[in-house]
C-alpha positions as CSV (number, residue, x, y, z in Angstrom):
1,M,-34.8,-233.8,-57.2
2,K,-33.5,-230.2,-55.5
3,P,-31.6,-230.9,-52.4
4,T,-32.8,-229.4,-49.3
5,S,-31.3,-229.7,-45.8
6,E,-34.5,-229.3,-43.5
7,R,-34.6,-233.0,-42.6
8,V,-30.8,-233.2,-42.0
9,I,-31.0,-230.3,-39.5
10,A,-34.1,-231.5,-37.6
11,D,-32.3,-234.9,-37.1
12,L,-29.2,-233.2,-36.1
13,K,-31.4,-231.5,-33.3
14,E,-32.9,-234.6,-32.3
15,F,-29.6,-236.4,-32.3
16,K,-28.2,-233.5,-30.0
17,A,-30.9,-233.8,-27.6
18,L,-30.4,-237.5,-27.3
19,T,-26.9,-237.8,-26.8
20,S,-25.5,-234.4,-25.2
21,D,-25.9,-232.9,-22.0
22,E,-25.0,-229.6,-20.2
23,R,-21.7,-230.1,-20.7
24,G,-21.8,-231.1,-24.5
25,A,-21.8,-234.1,-26.6
26,Q,-21.1,-237.4,-24.8
27,R,-20.8,-239.9,-27.7
28,V,-17.4,-241.3,-26.7
29,A,-16.6,-244.4,-28.4
30,W,-17.5,-247.8,-26.8
31,G,-19.3,-246.2,-24.3
32,P,-23.2,-246.5,-23.4
33,V,-23.8,-242.9,-25.3
34,W,-22.1,-244.0,-28.6
35,R,-24.2,-247.4,-28.3
36,T,-27.4,-245.3,-28.0
37,A,-26.4,-243.0,-30.8
38,R,-26.0,-245.8,-33.2
39,E,-29.4,-247.4,-32.0
40,W,-31.0,-244.0,-32.8
41,F,-29.3,-244.0,-36.3
42,Q,-29.9,-247.7,-37.1
43,K,-33.7,-247.0,-36.0
44,K,-33.9,-244.2,-38.7
45,L,-32.6,-246.7,-41.5
46,K,-34.9,-249.2,-40.5
47,E,-38.0,-247.2,-40.4
48,E,-37.5,-244.8,-42.9
49,L,-35.6,-246.7,-45.6
50,Q,-36.2,-250.4,-44.6
51,L,-32.4,-250.7,-44.7
52,G,-30.6,-252.7,-42.1
53,T,-26.8,-252.5,-41.1
54,T,-24.0,-254.6,-40.8
55,R,-21.1,-254.3,-38.8
56,D,-17.4,-255.3,-39.9
57,G,-14.6,-256.8,-37.9
58,A,-13.2,-253.1,-36.6
59,G,-16.9,-252.0,-35.2
60,N,-17.5,-249.7,-38.4
61,L,-21.6,-249.7,-39.1
62,W,-22.3,-249.9,-42.7
63,A,-25.7,-249.4,-44.5
64,T,-25.9,-250.0,-48.1
65,L,-28.7,-249.0,-50.8
66,P,-28.2,-251.6,-53.9
67,G,-27.7,-249.7,-57.1
68,K,-27.9,-250.7,-60.9
69,S,-23.8,-251.7,-60.4
70,K,-21.9,-253.3,-57.7
71,K,-19.4,-250.6,-58.3
72,S,-20.2,-248.1,-55.2
73,I,-19.5,-244.6,-53.8
74,V,-19.0,-244.6,-50.0
75,I,-20.1,-241.7,-47.9
76,G,-19.0,-241.6,-44.3
77,S,-18.0,-239.9,-41.1
78,H,-18.6,-240.7,-37.3
79,L,-21.0,-240.5,-34.9
80,D,-18.5,-240.8,-31.9
81,S,-17.2,-237.5,-30.0
82,V,-14.9,-236.2,-27.6
83,P,-16.4,-235.8,-23.9
84,G,-18.1,-232.5,-23.9
85,G,-17.7,-232.2,-27.9
86,G,-19.8,-230.1,-30.2
87,W,-23.1,-231.2,-31.7
88,L,-22.1,-231.4,-34.9
89,D,-18.4,-232.8,-34.9
90,G,-18.6,-236.0,-37.2
91,C,-22.3,-236.7,-37.0
92,L,-23.0,-233.9,-39.7
93,G,-21.4,-236.2,-42.3
94,V,-23.1,-239.5,-41.0
95,I,-26.9,-237.5,-40.9
96,T,-26.4,-236.0,-43.9
97,G,-25.5,-239.4,-45.5
98,L,-28.8,-240.8,-44.5
99,E,-30.4,-237.9,-46.2
100,V,-28.2,-239.0,-49.4
101,L,-29.8,-242.5,-49.1
102,R,-33.6,-240.9,-48.6
103,R,-33.1,-238.9,-52.1
104,A,-31.5,-241.6,-53.9
105,K,-34.1,-244.2,-52.9
106,A,-36.9,-241.5,-53.5
107,A,-35.6,-241.3,-57.2
108,G,-35.6,-244.7,-57.9
109,T,-32.4,-247.4,-58.1
110,P,-29.1,-245.2,-58.1
111,P,-26.8,-245.9,-60.8
112,L,-24.0,-247.1,-58.2
113,T,-24.5,-249.0,-55.0
114,I,-24.2,-246.5,-52.0
115,H,-22.6,-247.5,-48.9
116,L,-23.0,-245.1,-45.7
117,V,-20.4,-245.8,-43.1
118,D,-20.3,-244.5,-39.2
119,W,-16.4,-245.3,-38.7
120,A,-15.8,-246.9,-35.3
121,D,-13.5,-244.4,-32.6
122,E,-12.5,-241.7,-35.0
123,E,-11.7,-239.6,-32.1
124,G,-9.6,-241.7,-30.0
125,A,-10.8,-239.9,-27.1
126,R,-10.8,-242.7,-24.6
127,F,-7.8,-244.8,-25.6
128,G,-5.6,-242.3,-27.7
129,R,-5.6,-244.1,-31.0
130,S,-7.5,-241.9,-33.7
131,L,-9.1,-243.0,-36.8
132,M,-9.2,-246.5,-35.3
133,G,-11.9,-248.1,-37.9
134,S,-11.1,-246.2,-41.0
135,A,-7.5,-247.2,-40.3
136,A,-8.4,-250.9,-40.2
137,S,-10.5,-250.5,-43.2
138,A,-7.6,-248.9,-45.2
139,G,-5.1,-251.6,-44.0
140,A,-3.2,-249.5,-42.0
141,L,-3.6,-250.8,-38.6
142,D,-1.9,-253.4,-36.7
143,A,-4.3,-253.9,-34.3
144,R,-2.4,-256.1,-31.7
145,K,0.5,-254.1,-32.1
146,E,-1.0,-250.8,-31.7
147,L,-4.2,-251.5,-29.4
148,G,-3.5,-254.4,-27.4
149,H,-1.6,-252.4,-24.7
150,L,-4.0,-249.3,-24.4
151,V,-5.5,-248.3,-21.3
152,D,-8.2,-245.7,-20.5
153,R,-8.0,-243.4,-17.5
154,N,-10.0,-245.9,-15.6
155,G,-7.7,-248.6,-16.0
156,I,-9.9,-250.5,-18.4
157,K,-8.0,-252.3,-21.3
158,L,-9.0,-251.5,-24.7
159,P,-9.3,-254.9,-25.8
160,D,-11.8,-255.3,-22.9
161,A,-13.8,-252.2,-24.1
162,L,-14.0,-253.8,-27.7
163,A,-15.2,-257.2,-26.1
164,E,-17.9,-255.4,-24.3
165,N,-18.9,-254.2,-27.9
166,G,-18.8,-257.5,-29.5
167,I,-15.1,-256.9,-31.2
168,Q,-12.3,-259.0,-31.2
169,L,-8.9,-257.4,-31.4
170,D,-7.6,-260.2,-33.9
171,E,-10.6,-260.1,-36.0
172,M,-10.3,-256.2,-36.6
173,S,-8.0,-257.0,-39.7
174,S,-11.1,-258.3,-41.3
175,A,-12.3,-255.1,-42.1
176,Q,-9.8,-254.5,-44.8
177,K,-11.4,-257.3,-47.1
178,Y,-14.9,-256.1,-46.0
179,F,-14.1,-252.7,-47.4
180,E,-12.2,-254.1,-50.6
181,D,-15.3,-256.1,-51.4
182,L,-17.3,-253.0,-51.7
183,D,-15.4,-252.2,-55.0
184,A,-15.4,-248.5,-54.1
185,E,-14.9,-246.1,-56.8
186,A,-15.1,-242.6,-54.3
187,Y,-15.3,-241.6,-50.8
188,L,-17.2,-238.3,-49.8
189,E,-17.1,-236.9,-46.5
190,L,-18.8,-233.7,-45.1
191,H,-17.2,-232.2,-42.0
192,I,-17.2,-229.3,-39.9
193,E,-13.9,-227.3,-40.5
194,Q,-13.0,-227.2,-36.5
195,G,-11.2,-224.0,-37.4
196,P,-11.7,-220.3,-37.8
197,V,-10.6,-219.8,-41.7
198,L,-14.1,-220.2,-43.2
199,E,-15.6,-217.7,-40.6
200,S,-12.9,-215.4,-40.9
201,I,-13.6,-214.9,-44.6
202,K,-17.3,-215.2,-44.1
203,K,-17.6,-218.1,-46.2
204,P,-20.3,-220.9,-45.3
205,A,-18.2,-223.9,-46.9
206,G,-14.9,-224.7,-48.6
207,V,-13.2,-227.4,-50.7
208,V,-10.8,-229.3,-48.5
209,L,-7.5,-229.8,-50.5
210,G,-6.4,-232.9,-48.4
211,T,-5.2,-233.5,-44.7
212,M,-1.6,-232.3,-43.4
213,G,1.2,-234.8,-42.8
214,V,2.2,-234.7,-39.1
215,E,5.6,-235.0,-37.3
216,R,4.9,-235.7,-33.5
217,H,7.6,-236.0,-31.1
218,N,8.5,-235.9,-27.5
219,L,11.9,-234.0,-26.3
220,R,13.7,-234.6,-23.2
221,F,16.2,-231.9,-22.2
222,V,18.2,-233.1,-19.1
223,G,20.3,-230.8,-17.1
224,Q,20.8,-230.3,-13.4
225,A,18.6,-229.7,-10.5
226,A,19.7,-227.2,-8.1
227,H,18.4,-224.9,-5.1
228,S,17.1,-221.8,-6.9
229,G,18.9,-219.7,-4.1
230,A,22.2,-221.1,-4.3
231,A,23.1,-221.9,-7.9
232,P,24.4,-218.8,-9.8
233,I,22.5,-218.3,-13.1
234,H,25.7,-218.6,-15.2
235,L,26.4,-222.0,-13.9
236,R,22.9,-223.6,-14.1
237,K,21.8,-226.2,-16.5
238,D,18.3,-225.3,-16.4
239,A,16.5,-228.0,-18.6
240,F,13.2,-225.6,-18.8
241,L,14.8,-222.8,-20.1
242,A,16.1,-225.0,-22.9
243,A,12.6,-226.2,-23.3
244,A,11.1,-222.9,-23.5
245,D,13.8,-221.4,-26.0
246,F,13.1,-224.5,-28.2
247,A,9.2,-223.8,-27.9
248,L,9.7,-220.0,-29.2
249,A,11.9,-221.3,-32.1
250,T,9.1,-223.6,-32.9
251,R,6.7,-220.8,-33.5
252,A,9.4,-219.1,-35.6
253,I,9.8,-222.1,-37.9
254,S,6.0,-222.2,-38.5
255,V,6.1,-218.5,-39.5
256,R,9.0,-219.0,-41.6
257,Y,7.5,-221.9,-43.8
258,S,3.9,-220.5,-43.8
259,G,3.1,-219.2,-47.1
260,K,0.4,-217.0,-48.2
261,T,-2.1,-219.2,-49.5
262,P,-4.1,-221.8,-47.7
263,K,-2.4,-224.6,-49.4
264,T,0.9,-223.6,-48.1
265,R,0.0,-222.8,-44.5
266,V,1.9,-224.6,-41.7
267,V,1.4,-225.2,-38.1
268,A,3.9,-226.1,-35.2
269,T,2.7,-226.5,-31.8
270,C,4.2,-227.5,-28.2
271,G,1.5,-228.7,-26.4
272,V,2.8,-230.7,-23.5
273,V,5.5,-229.6,-21.1
274,K,6.6,-231.9,-18.1
275,V,9.3,-230.2,-15.7
276,E,11.0,-232.0,-12.9
277,P,11.6,-231.7,-9.8
278,N,8.4,-229.2,-10.3
279,F,8.8,-227.2,-7.0
280,V,9.1,-223.3,-6.6
281,T,12.6,-223.6,-5.1
282,A,14.4,-225.9,-7.7
283,V,16.1,-225.3,-10.8
284,P,14.4,-227.7,-13.2
285,G,17.0,-230.6,-13.8
286,S,14.7,-232.2,-16.6
287,T,11.8,-231.3,-18.8
288,E,9.7,-233.1,-21.6
289,I,8.0,-231.1,-24.3
290,S,6.1,-232.3,-27.1
291,I,6.4,-230.9,-30.7
292,D,3.6,-231.5,-33.4
293,L,4.2,-230.1,-36.8
294,R,2.0,-230.2,-39.7
295,A,2.2,-229.2,-43.5
296,L,0.2,-230.3,-46.8
297,D,3.5,-230.5,-48.6
298,G,5.8,-233.4,-47.6
299,K,8.9,-231.9,-48.3
300,V,8.0,-228.8,-46.3
301,L,7.5,-231.1,-43.2
302,K,10.6,-232.6,-43.7
303,K,12.2,-229.3,-43.6
304,M,10.5,-228.2,-40.6
305,L,11.4,-231.3,-38.5
306,A,15.1,-230.9,-39.8
307,D,15.2,-227.1,-38.5
308,S,13.4,-228.2,-35.0
309,K,16.1,-230.7,-34.5
310,K,18.7,-227.9,-35.0
311,A,16.8,-225.7,-32.8
312,A,16.8,-228.3,-30.2
313,A,20.3,-228.8,-30.4
314,K,21.2,-225.0,-30.4
315,A,19.0,-224.6,-27.1
316,A,20.5,-227.5,-25.5
317,K,24.0,-226.0,-26.0
318,R,23.0,-222.4,-24.9
319,F,21.8,-223.9,-21.7
320,Q,24.4,-226.3,-21.1
321,V,21.9,-229.4,-21.2
322,K,21.4,-232.6,-23.2
323,V,18.4,-233.3,-25.6
324,S,17.1,-236.7,-26.9
325,W,14.0,-237.2,-29.3
326,S,11.2,-240.0,-29.0
327,P,8.9,-240.3,-32.0
328,L,5.3,-240.4,-31.4
329,L,3.4,-240.1,-34.7
330,H,4.5,-240.0,-38.5
331,I,1.5,-239.4,-41.1
332,T,2.2,-238.3,-44.5
333,P,0.3,-235.9,-46.2
334,R,-2.8,-237.0,-48.1
335,P,-4.0,-234.9,-51.1
336,F,-7.4,-235.5,-52.4
337,D,-8.7,-236.7,-55.5
338,P,-8.6,-233.6,-58.1
339,T,-11.6,-234.7,-60.0
340,L,-13.7,-235.2,-57.1
341,M,-12.6,-232.0,-55.4
342,G,-13.8,-230.4,-58.8
343,F,-17.4,-231.6,-58.3
344,V,-17.0,-230.3,-54.5
345,R,-16.0,-226.9,-56.2
346,E,-18.7,-226.7,-58.6
347,S,-21.4,-227.7,-56.1
348,I,-20.2,-225.1,-53.7
349,K,-20.0,-222.4,-56.3
350,E,-23.7,-223.6,-57.2
351,V,-25.1,-223.1,-53.8
352,V,-22.8,-220.1,-52.6
353,G,-21.3,-218.3,-55.6
354,T,-17.7,-218.8,-54.7
355,A,-15.6,-222.0,-53.4
356,P,-12.7,-221.4,-51.1
357,E,-10.1,-223.8,-50.7
358,L,-8.2,-224.9,-47.5
359,P,-6.2,-227.9,-46.1
360,S,-7.2,-229.7,-43.4
361,G,-5.0,-229.1,-40.1
362,P,-7.1,-232.1,-38.1
363,L,-7.2,-235.7,-39.3
364,H,-10.3,-237.2,-40.5
365,D,-11.3,-240.6,-41.6
366,A,-11.0,-239.3,-45.3
367,A,-7.1,-239.5,-44.6
368,E,-7.3,-243.0,-44.3
369,M,-9.6,-243.3,-47.1
370,A,-7.6,-241.3,-49.6
371,A,-4.5,-243.8,-49.3
372,V,-7.0,-246.5,-50.9
373,V,-10.0,-244.8,-53.1
374,P,-10.4,-241.5,-54.7
375,T,-11.4,-239.0,-51.8
376,A,-12.9,-235.8,-51.4
377,M,-14.2,-233.5,-48.3
378,L,-16.4,-230.4,-47.8
379,F,-16.1,-228.3,-45.0
380,A,-18.9,-226.4,-43.4
381,Q,-17.9,-223.3,-41.4
382,S,-17.3,-223.5,-37.7
383,S,-18.3,-220.7,-35.5
384,P,-16.5,-219.3,-33.5
385,G,-14.0,-221.1,-35.0
386,I,-13.2,-223.9,-32.5
387,S,-14.0,-227.5,-31.8
388,H,-13.9,-230.3,-29.3
389,T,-15.9,-227.9,-26.9
390,K,-19.7,-227.4,-26.4
391,L,-19.3,-224.1,-27.8
392,E,-18.4,-225.3,-31.3
393,D,-21.6,-224.3,-33.5
394,T,-22.3,-223.7,-37.2
395,P,-24.8,-221.0,-38.1
396,I,-27.9,-222.6,-39.6
397,P,-27.9,-220.6,-42.9
398,A,-24.3,-221.9,-43.2
399,L,-25.5,-225.5,-42.4
400,D,-27.9,-225.3,-44.6
401,K,-25.6,-224.3,-47.6
402,S,-23.1,-226.9,-46.8
403,I,-25.4,-229.8,-46.5
404,R,-26.9,-228.6,-50.0
405,A,-23.6,-228.3,-51.6
406,F,-22.6,-232.1,-50.3
407,L,-25.8,-233.3,-51.6
408,L,-25.1,-231.9,-55.1
409,T,-21.4,-233.1,-54.9
410,V,-22.8,-236.7,-54.4
411,D,-25.1,-236.2,-57.2
412,R,-22.2,-234.9,-59.6
413,T,-20.0,-237.9,-58.4
414,L,-22.6,-240.7,-59.1
415,Q,-23.3,-238.9,-62.6
416,H,-19.6,-238.9,-63.3
417,L,-19.2,-242.7,-62.3
418,A,-22.0,-244.0,-64.0
């Protein structure tokens, strides 16, 4: 059966109309619009495929099309969004998965069982913990330790928000056994790139090499607050200037370690700066600054972190302040399965002609899955190369080609595993 994208694109437009407003997508996990999104998805499965859904202990929503074998492949992504997000972020993969089930059922009984999953709270937009559902399924989440203390901006505790959706914190670990019982042989995900690489090279789709490892830390430079008029420049202990010097060094580190190929590209970002006392006539006595380092090569990431620590110490000495580090997040690089990436590559070439390769700087549910099952991803071009905003888009021709290439990838994977 030749893969087509018309039904998927029509579903995506219908879904956008239901779950977005003038500010963008509003499918924030555990909230009312997200529940509406899931109800729409469940209705599609029931009316078109006569398939029900089950929900595991972490809130992940599963649909299953039985095959000739209990061994299975899993197709997944997420229906949740950030507030004011894009119309395709996450839901492209889930709704294309719906088309996978349609095609497989129309063709008869598939050789393997096919599971389609909408992962719960991939974005972490409300409580700050991304990849919540997929991490639970992979056995990488200590729910009580990591989630029990989290509170949203309105003062609502995460355990209370979970309970509102029928999820109990202490039962989330059961999602791991649920996943293990699926006997999964492969995990495949279609997602928008969320960045400018494919658009810049004028390609509609790309093979994802893996997700970058992450080193995220908070630094605090402490000097001495002083009156801006009374304190001579050479006697100041300016914490902000030390942080600013460190931020410029951080950029230099990213330039130094970035290679010429997509596989060797790295990034480094200082995204948060908090200055005290924070008024116009005061020399800053303390400054907090964040650093986020990402690379696909774990050895390179380690070197970047070491260089960052040297840069921070140098900046502190130059401006006569002290510096301390607090770790925020450590994620190892997650390269994807070479065999499955080969199927993605062949499928994109069949549809497009060439198949560019690139790493994923953003994290995805596929990053958690890669630790427990052979995994691959296909990226669709993002235009204008940005995401987590209502401006996020993918031109329809690129969307069409990406969807068709992904459906071919599923076909190749099923044939291989059968």
